[in-house]
C-alpha positions, 0 to 999 in steps of 0.5 A: 705162312707158306710150306716153304717158310715152315721148313726154313731153319737157321742154325744159330750155334752148335757144339759137338753135343748141343745145338740151337736153331730157329725157325720162323713163326707168325710172331718172329721165331721159335728157338730150339735148344737141343740138349742131348735127348731134350729139346726146349722150344722157346718163343722169341720173348722166352729166348731173350729171357733164357739168354739173360738167365744163362748170362747171369749163371755165367757170371757166378 
C-alpha cells in the first residue's frame, strides 16, 4: 500500500458529537467510530457485526 493510499479516508457519517470514517486496509477497510474521547477501530467483518448489533439494539 502506497503512502497516498494510507492517508486516504472516507467520511461515512457524522453528527455534532460522533463520527464514522474508514480508511483502506490490505483486506478492505478499517472503520473508525469516534465516540467523544473514545475511538473504536473495526475491521470490515467486525464492522458488519457491529451494524447488526446496533440494528438489534434499535429494534428494542
